[in-house]
C-alpha positions in Angstrom: 33.2 29.6 -28.8 36.4 31.1 -27.3 38.5 34.2 -27.0 42.2 34.4 -26.4 43.9 36.3 -23.6 47.7 36.6 -23.0 48.1 33.3 -21.2 44.9 31.3 -21.7 41.9 30.9 -23.9 38.6 31.8 -22.4 36.2 29.0 -23.2 32.4 29.0 -22.8 32.2 25.2 -22.2 34.0 22.0 -22.6 32.9 18.3 -22.7 35.4 15.9 -21.2 35.2 12.1 -21.0 37.5 10.0 -18.8 37.8 6.4 -19.6 39.8 3.4 -18.4 39.5 0.1 -16.6 36.7 -0.3 -14.0 39.5 -0.5 -11.4 41.3 2.7 -12.5 39.4 5.2 -10.4 37.6 6.8 -13.3 34.4 7.6 -11.3 36.5 9.2 -8.6 38.4 11.2 -11.3 35.2 12.4 -12.8 33.5 13.2 -9.4 36.5 15.3 -8.2 36.6 17.2 -11.5 32.9 17.9 -11.1 33.3 19.0 -7.5 36.2 21.3 -8.3 34.4 22.9 -11.2 31.2 23.4 -9.1 33.3 25.1 -6.4 34.7 27.4 -9.1 31.2 28.5 -10.0 30.8 26.6 -13.3 27.6 24.9 -14.2 28.1 21.2 -14.8 26.3 18.1 -15.9 27.8 14.6 -15.6 27.2 11.1 -16.9 28.9 8.2 -15.2 29.0 5.1 -17.4 30.5 1.9 -16.0 30.1 -1.9 -16.3 27.8 -3.9 -14.1 30.5 -6.3 -13.0 32.4 -5.5 -9.8 35.6 -6.2 -11.6 35.0 -6.4 -15.3 37.7 -8.1 -17.6 40.8 -5.9 -17.3 41.9 -4.2 -20.5 38.8 -5.2 -22.6 36.1 -3.0 -24.1 33.6 -4.7 -21.9 35.5 -3.5 -18.8 35.8 0.1 -19.8 34.5 2.6 -17.2 33.6 6.1 -18.3 32.7 9.4 -16.9 31.6 12.4 -19.0 31.2 15.9 -17.8 30.3 19.2 -19.4 31.8 22.3 -17.6 30.3 25.6 -18.7 30.0 29.3 -18.0 26.4 29.1 -19.1 23.5 27.0 -17.9 23.6 23.4 -19.1 21.3 20.5 -18.6 23.2 17.6 -20.3 26.8 16.3 -20.2 27.1 17.2 -23.8 26.9 15.3 -27.1 30.3 15.1 -28.8 33.3 15.4 -26.5 36.2 17.9 -26.8 38.7 16.0 -24.6 39.1 12.2 -24.3 41.3 10.9 -21.5 42.0 7.2 -22.3 44.1 5.2 -19.8 44.3 2.1 -22.0 43.7 1.0 -25.6 40.3 -0.4 -24.9 39.2 2.9 -23.4 40.3 4.7 -26.6 38.7 2.2 -28.9 35.3 2.2 -27.0 35.0 6.0 -26.9 36.7 7.4 -30.0 33.4 7.6 -31.8 32.2 10.2 -29.3 35.1 12.6 -30.0 34.7 15.7 -32.1 36.9 16.0 -35.2 39.9 18.0 -34.1 39.4 17.1 -30.5 42.1 16.3 -28.1 43.1 12.8 -26.9 45.2 12.4 -23.8 46.4 8.8 -23.6 48.6 6.8 -21.2 51.3 5.8 -23.7 52.7 3.3 -21.3 49.5 1.2 -21.7 49.8 0.9 -25.5 52.1 -2.1 -25.4 51.6 -5.4 -27.2 49.7 -6.9 -24.3 47.4 -3.9 -24.0 46.6 -3.9 -27.7 46.1 -7.6 -27.8 43.7 -7.5 -24.8 41.7 -4.8 -26.5 41.6 -6.9 -29.7 43.3 -4.2 -31.8 45.3 -5.5 -34.8 47.3 -2.3 -35.1 48.5 0.4 -32.7 46.3 3.5 -33.3 49.2 5.7 -32.1 51.3 4.7 -35.1 48.8 3.6 -37.9 47.6 7.1 -38.7 44.0 6.6 -37.6 44.2 9.4 -35.1 45.6 12.0 -37.6 42.5 14.2 -37.4 42.9 14.6 -33.6 45.3 16.4 -31.3 47.1 13.5 -29.7 48.8 14.0 -26.3 51.0 10.9 -25.4 51.5 11.1 -21.7 53.6 8.6 -19.8 50.9 8.4 -17.1 51.9 5.1 -15.5 55.6 5.5 -15.4 55.5 9.1 -14.3 53.0 8.2 -11.6 55.3 5.5 -10.2 58.2 7.8 -10.3 56.3 10.6 -8.5 54.9 8.2 -5.8 58.3 6.5 -5.2 59.2 8.9 -2.3 55.9 8.2 -0.5 57.2 4.7 0.2 54.2 2.9 -1.2 54.3 -0.4 -3.1 54.5 -0.6 -6.9 50.9 -1.7 -7.0 49.6 1.2 -4.9 51.7 3.7 -6.8 50.2 2.5 -10.1 46.7 3.0 -8.6 47.5 6.7 -8.2 47.6 7.3 -12.0 44.0 8.6 -12.1 45.3 11.5 -10.0 48.1 12.1 -12.6 45.4 12.3 -15.3 43.4 14.7 -13.0 46.5 16.9 -12.7 46.8 17.3 -16.5 43.1 18.2 -16.8 43.2 20.6 -13.9 46.1 22.4 -15.5 44.5 22.4 -18.9 41.3 23.9 -17.6 42.6 26.0 -14.8 41.0 24.0 -12.0 42.2 24.6 -8.4 44.1 21.7 -6.9 42.9 22.6 -3.3 39.5 20.7 -3.4 41.3 17.5 -4.7 44.1 17.9 -2.1 41.5 18.2 0.7 39.8 15.1 -0.6 43.0 13.2 -0.7 44.1 14.1 2.8 40.7 13.3 4.3 40.2 10.0 2.4 43.4 8.1 2.4 46.1 6.9 4.8 49.2 9.1 5.2 51.4 7.1 2.7 48.7 6.6 0.1 47.6 10.3 0.4 51.2 11.3 -0.2 51.4 9.1 -3.3 48.2 10.5 -4.7 49.2 14.1 -4.0 52.5 13.5 -5.7 50.8 12.0 -8.7 48.3 15.0 -8.9 51.1 17.6 -8.8 53.2 15.6 -11.3 50.3 15.5 -13.7 49.9 19.3 -13.3 53.6 19.8 -14.0 53.4 17.6 -17.1 50.5 19.7 -18.4 52.5 22.9 -17.9 55.6 21.6 -19.5 54.6 19.4 -22.4 54.6 21.0 -25.9 51.6 19.0 -26.9 49.4 21.2 -24.7 50.5 24.7 -25.7 47.8 26.6 -23.9 45.5 26.2 -21.0 41.9 27.3 -20.9 39.7 29.3 -18.5 36.0 28.7 -18.1 34.4 31.7 -16.3 31.8 31.1 -13.6 28.3 30.8 -14.8 25.6 33.5 -13.9 23.4 31.8 -11.4 20.8 32.8 -8.9 22.5 34.0 -5.7 22.5 31.4 -2.9 24.2 28.4 -1.5 24.9 25.6 -3.9 26.3 22.1 -3.7 27.1 19.4 -6.2 24.4 16.7 -5.9 23.6 13.4 -7.7 20.0 12.3 -8.2 20.2 9.6 -5.5 21.6 12.2 -3.0 18.9 14.6 -3.9 16.3 11.9 -3.3 17.7 11.2 0.1 17.7 14.9 1.0 14.1 15.1 -0.3 13.0 12.2 1.8 14.3 13.7 5.1 13.0 17.1 4.2 9.5 15.7 3.4 9.6 13.9 6.8 10.5 17.2 8.5 7.8 19.2 6.7 5.2 16.7 7.7 6.4 16.2 11.3 7.1 12.5 10.7 10.1 10.3 11.4 11.4 8.8 8.2 11.7 5.1 7.9 13.4 3.9 4.7 13.4 0.2 4.1 15.4 -1.2 1.1 17.3 -4.1 -0.3 20.5 -3.3 -2.2 20.1 -3.1 -6.0 21.9 -1.1 -8.7 21.3 1.8 -9.3 19.1 2.6 -6.2 21.5 1.4 -3.4 23.0 4.9 -2.9 19.7 6.2 -1.6 19.9 3.7 1.2 23.6 4.6 1.8 22.9 8.3 2.0 19.7 8.1 4.1 21.6 5.9 6.6 24.1 8.8 7.1 21.3 11.2 7.9 20.3 9.6 11.2 20.9 12.9 13.0 18.0 14.3 10.9 15.6 11.7 12.3 16.0 9.2 9.5 15.9 5.5 10.2 17.0 2.9 7.7 16.5 -0.8 7.4 18.5 -3.0 5.0 16.1 -5.9 4.7 16.8 -9.5 3.8 14.8 -9.1 0.6 12.6 -6.7 -1.4 9.4 -8.0 0.1 10.6 -7.5 3.7 11.8 -4.0 2.8 8.4 -2.7 1.6 6.4 -4.6 4.2 8.5 -2.9 7.0 7.8 0.5 5.4 4.1 -0.2 5.3 4.3 -1.1 9.0 6.1 2.2 9.7 3.3 4.1 7.9 0.7 2.2 9.9 2.4 3.4 13.0 2.4 7.0 11.9 5.9 7.4 10.4 6.9 8.3 6.9 7.2 4.9 5.3 9.4 4.8 2.2 11.1 2.1 0.1 13.2 2.2 -3.0 14.5 -0.2 -5.6 14.9 -0.7 -9.4 12.6 -2.5 -11.8 13.4 -6.1 -10.8 12.9 -5.2 -7.1 9.7 -3.3 -7.8 8.4 -6.5 -9.4 9.0 -8.3 -6.1 7.3 -5.6 -4.2 4.2 -5.7 -6.3 2.0 -7.7 -4.0 2.8 -5.5 -1.1 2.2 -2.3 -3.2 -1.3 -3.6 -3.8 -1.6 -4.3 -0.1 -0.8 -0.6 0.6 -3.4 0.4 -2.0 -6.0 -1.7 -0.2 -5.0 -0.4 3.3 -5.0 3.2 1.9 -1.9 4.2 3.8 0.6 6.9 2.7 3.8 5.3 1.3 6.6 6.3 -1.0 8.0 3.8 -3.5 11.1 5.0 -5.5 12.0 3.2 -8.7 15.4 4.0 -10.1 14.9 2.5 -13.6 17.6 0.6 -15.5 17.9 -1.4 -18.6 15.8 -4.6 -18.7 14.1 -7.1 -18.7 15.3 -9.4 -15.9 18.8 -8.4 -14.9 19.2 -6.6 -18.2 21.6 -3.8 -18.2 22.0 -3.0 -14.4 24.2 0.1 -14.8 22.6 1.5 -18.0 19.7 3.9 -18.5 16.2 3.2 -19.7 12.7 4.4 -19.1 11.0 1.1 -19.5 9.2 0.8 -16.2 6.4 3.3 -16.9 3.8 0.6 -17.7 5.0 -1.3 -14.5 4.5 1.9 -12.4 1.0 2.7 -13.8 -0.4 -0.8 -14.4 1.9 -3.4 -12.9 -0.3 -4.8 -10.1 -3.0 -7.4 -9.9 -6.5 -6.2 -9.5 -7.6 -2.5 -9.9 -4.8 -0.9 -7.9 -4.1 2.6 -9.1 -1.6 5.0 -7.5 -0.1 8.4 -8.4 3.1 8.2 -10.4 5.6 11.1 -10.6 9.0 11.3 -12.4 12.0 13.5 -11.7 13.5 15.4 -14.6 17.1 15.5 -13.4 19.4 15.2 -10.3 18.3 18.4 -8.5 14.6 17.9 -9.4 14.6 14.6 -7.4 14.5 16.7 -4.2 11.3 18.6 -5.2 9.7 15.6 -6.8 9.9 13.4 -3.7 8.5 16.2 -1.5 5.5 16.6 -3.8 5.0 12.8 -3.9 4.9 12.6 -0.1 2.5 15.6 0.0 0.2 13.7 -2.4 0.5 10.5 -0.3 -0.5 12.3 2.9 -3.4 14.3 1.3 -4.8 11.2 -0.5 -3.8 8.5 1.9 -2.3 6.4 -0.9 1.0 5.0 -1.9 2.8 7.1 -4.5 5.6 6.0 -6.9 8.5 8.2 -7.9 10.4 7.3 -11.0 14.1 8.1 -11.5 16.6 6.4 -13.8 20.2 5.4 -13.8 21.2 8.6 -15.8 19.4 10.9 -13.3 20.5 8.9 -10.2 24.2 8.8 -10.9 24.5 12.1 -12.8 25.3 15.3 -10.9 24.6 19.0 -11.2 24.8 22.1 -9.0 21.8 22.3 -6.6 20.5 25.5 -5.2 19.9 24.6 -1.6 16.5 26.0 -0.7 15.5 27.7 2.5 13.5 24.9 4.2 11.3 27.5 6.0 10.1 28.8 2.6 8.7 25.3 1.6 5.0 24.8 2.4 4.5 22.5 5.3 2.8 19.1 4.7 -0.2 19.1 7.1 -0.9 15.7 8.7 -3.8 15.2 11.0 -4.7 12.1 13.0 -8.1 11.5 14.5 -8.1 11.9 18.3 -9.4 9.5 21.0 -13.1 8.9 21.2 -15.3 7.5 24.0 -16.8 4.0 24.0 -20.2 5.5 23.0 -18.8 6.9 19.7 -18.3 4.9 16.6 -15.1 5.2 14.5 -15.3 4.7 10.8 -11.8 4.0 9.5 -12.9 4.2 5.9 -15.0 7.4 6.0 -13.9 10.0 3.4 -13.0 13.7 3.3 -13.5 16.0 0.3 -10.5 14.3 -1.5 -11.9 10.8 -0.7 -9.0 10.2 1.7 -9.7 8.1 4.8 -8.4 9.1 8.3 -4.9 8.1 9.3 -5.6 6.6 12.7 -2.7 5.7 14.8 -2.6 2.3 16.6 -3.1 2.6 20.4 -5.4 5.7 20.2 -8.4 5.2 22.4 -11.5 4.1 20.5 -9.8 4.0 17.1 -9.2 0.2 17.0 -10.0 -1.0 13.4 -9.3 -3.9 11.1 -6.6 -3.8 8.5 -5.6 -6.4 5.9 -5.6 -7.2 2.2 -9.1 -8.6 2.0 -11.7 -6.2 0.6 -13.1 -3.6 3.0 -16.6 -2.7 3.7 -17.3 0.9 2.9 -17.0 3.1 6.0 -16.4 0.4 8.6 -13.4 -1.4 7.0 -14.8 -4.8 8.0 -14.2 -7.7 5.7 -16.7 -7.8 2.9 -17.4 -10.1 0.0 -20.5 -8.2 -1.1 -20.3 -7.7 -4.9 -21.8 -4.3 -5.0 -19.5 -3.1 -2.1 -16.4 -4.4 -3.9 -17.4 -2.5 -7.1 -18.0 0.6 -5.0 -14.7 0.4 -3.2 -12.8 -0.2 -6.5 -14.4 3.0 -7.9 -13.7 4.9 -4.7 -10.0 4.1 -4.7 -9.7 5.0 -8.4 -11.6 8.3 -7.9 -9.4 9.1 -5.0 -6.3 8.8 -7.0 -7.9 11.0 -9.7 -8.2 13.7 -7.1 -4.4 14.2 -7.5 -5.2 16.3 -10.5 -6.7 18.9 -8.2 -3.4 19.2 -6.4 -1.1 19.5 -9.5 0.2 22.9 -10.7 -0.9 24.2 -14.1 1.1 22.5 -16.9 3.7 24.8 -18.5 4.6 24.8 -22.2 8.0 26.0 -23.2 7.5 28.1 -26.3 4.3 28.9 -28.1 1.2 27.3 -26.5 -0.1 26.1 -29.9 1.4 25.5 -33.3 2.9 22.8 -35.6 5.2 20.8 -33.4 5.3 19.9 -29.7 7.9 17.7 -28.1 6.7 15.8 -25.0 9.1 14.3 -22.6 9.2 12.8 -19.1 11.9 11.9 -16.5 15.6 12.3 -17.3 15.0 13.1 -21.0 14.2 16.7 -20.0 17.7 18.1 -20.6 18.4 17.1 -24.2 14.8 17.8 -25.2 14.8 21.3 -23.7 18.2 22.2 -25.2 17.2 20.9 -28.6 14.0 22.8 -28.6 15.8 26.0 -27.4 18.2 25.7 -30.3 15.3 25.2 -32.7 13.6 28.3 -31.4 16.8 30.2 -31.8 17.0 29.1 -35.4 13.5 30.5 -35.9 11.5 27.2 -35.9 8.1 27.0 -34.3 8.7 24.2 -31.8 7.4 23.9 -28.3 8.2 21.6 -25.4 6.0 20.0 -22.7 7.7 18.1 -19.9 5.6 15.9 -17.7 6.4 15.2 -14.0 2.9 13.8 -13.3 2.4 10.6 -15.3 -0.6 9.1 -13.6 -3.1 10.5 -13.4 -2.1 12.8 -16.2 -2.7 16.5 -15.5 -6.3 17.6 -16.5 -5.0 20.3 -18.9 -2.7 18.0 -20.9 -5.3 16.9 -23.4 -6.2 20.5 -24.4 -2.5 21.3 -24.8 -1.9 18.3 -27.1 -4.9 19.1 -29.2 -3.5 22.6 -30.0 -0.6 21.2 -31.9 -0.6 19.7 -35.4 2.2 17.2 -34.6 3.0 15.8 -31.1 6.1 13.7 -30.5 6.7 11.7 -27.3 10.5 11.3 -26.7 11.3 8.5 -24.4 13.9 5.8 -23.7 11.6 2.9 -24.4 9.4 1.5 -27.2 6.8 4.2 -26.6 5.1 3.7 -23.3 4.1 7.3 -22.6 3.0 7.5 -26.3 0.6 4.6 -25.8 -0.8 6.1 -22.6 -1.4 9.5 -24.3 -3.0 7.9 -27.4 -5.3 5.8 -25.2 -6.3 8.7 -23.0 -6.8 11.4 -25.7 -7.3 9.4 -28.9 -4.7 11.4 -30.7 -2.1 10.3 -33.2 1.0 10.9 -31.1 4.3 10.1 -32.8 7.2 8.5 -31.0 10.9 9.2 -30.8 12.4 6.2 -29.1 15.9 4.9 -28.1 16.7 1.7 -26.2 20.4 1.4 -26.2 21.2 1.8 -22.5 22.3 5.4 -23.4 20.6 8.7 -22.8 19.3 10.9 -25.6 21.8 13.2 -27.3 20.7 16.7 -28.1 21.4 15.8 -31.8 18.9 13.0 -31.5 16.1 15.4 -30.8 17.4 18.0 -33.3 17.4 15.4 -36.1 13.8 14.5 -35.3 12.8 18.2 -35.3 14.5 18.9 -38.6 12.9 15.9 -40.2 9.4 16.9 -39.1 9.9 20.5 -40.1 11.1 19.5 -43.6 8.0 17.3 -44.0 5.8 20.3 -43.1 7.6 22.4 -45.8 
């Protein structure tokens, strides 16, 4: 959808994908485009896509790094399906991503990279620039490498350093094409690089802009007006950044010091990096020698009265499992963040899946239940982790928060809230008692939570450990009836979380023929597909679940009001099985396990198929 003006075309949205070698600065190129667009008031959604290897094989399809972004004057919640512009810095990048390009879309390629060596490395028998295979697209052959070297020559940098600046040349072309301001990128360059390298990058950026303005292959630039958003202060944020901000905010709201213990693992490491930079907010970080040490240190922090938190991905959560059960037995508040990735084992470290739901709900020895929440997108990570800590404090239990690689690395504008408007998290500790009084560390309140007694408080000395506790006293107990009672008490306590949940909200009619159920990072494509279906006059509704265990008490009634229910998830059907087991309903599944997020068209195809069956 576009309208022409005298000099530009006003566009409602555009989907761009940058692609090149993993050493070409593709992620930086995408991130700076996202930042510039956010500062111009556009709504954005991004999808970084890169190899797991630190330096993947150069020039090969396996080594291609990608970054997709949708820039819009309307609200968007996905980085888009088919792309309008593909920027490919080598033959492999073109070959790996051409299938995503719309018919008639624009390809901007580095023509210097399409030599015999580049084609051979990408295993291409013919040159796509000359064999006619790109005839249906608008092809822009840009001498990115040679022009970058020429522009950077006056900066006095080496040939190798000059070549590394070519991502900024590509950025300059795109910034001209879509009327982006150069100032944010120039500020980034001057603050990030040494004087000589900064000069080379700036020269490449301006040279790319000039190429866009002068080449006949790009006859017109485009303007994407600002989106209509709620007034306030915004910043561009990734899911991992939002989790970090949520952690320090939750600590502030509860009057705790944050202790975050973690061991580096893709794609959760950035949480540790970000929290470590927030030490002036009272955050303390511990990069442990392994996953077990990380969570055990966090449990110790919680025992001492701090906000204990730890984070990892699926393989790391597996290593933390025994300690998670330990925290369940101790009944201490603790946050465990799982940024899911493709598995099993090492699997697909940088790709997205939702395959750890069973692990989160059931992946511990013994009867060890805990609440499980999932964030729906980058900005929602902030609110989700605050709610999780609220539950942990009220119920005195560990709580797991699920994110995923798509949510963690993707970015969107975040409306920064007024912290004073967020409800405080009340935390009470029992006070000192005299020698004549008896302290019962496992006495219960109305939510079945035990008191959070701080070590060193007079009269509150009590036993902790992983062996079964006697009801009330917390002493070691092997009594069979006591064990059964404690198992039920811990389970009933976790079920109390339902009383603290908000009412579930159905998007669309609250009853009818078809309901799409989603969780986690699948929110965006599901909501956009259902919105489009409703616009087309179809009776389709959407229920997105943040609370996965225990399920909200009203979910069963909602599901029963629809003739057909489809659970859309990036796994073989884990939520579907939980819903079927809980409510004895014939839930259908829409599943994808390719290391890729859902496209809007995936959901639309499912909806269309089911609607036709009804007819």
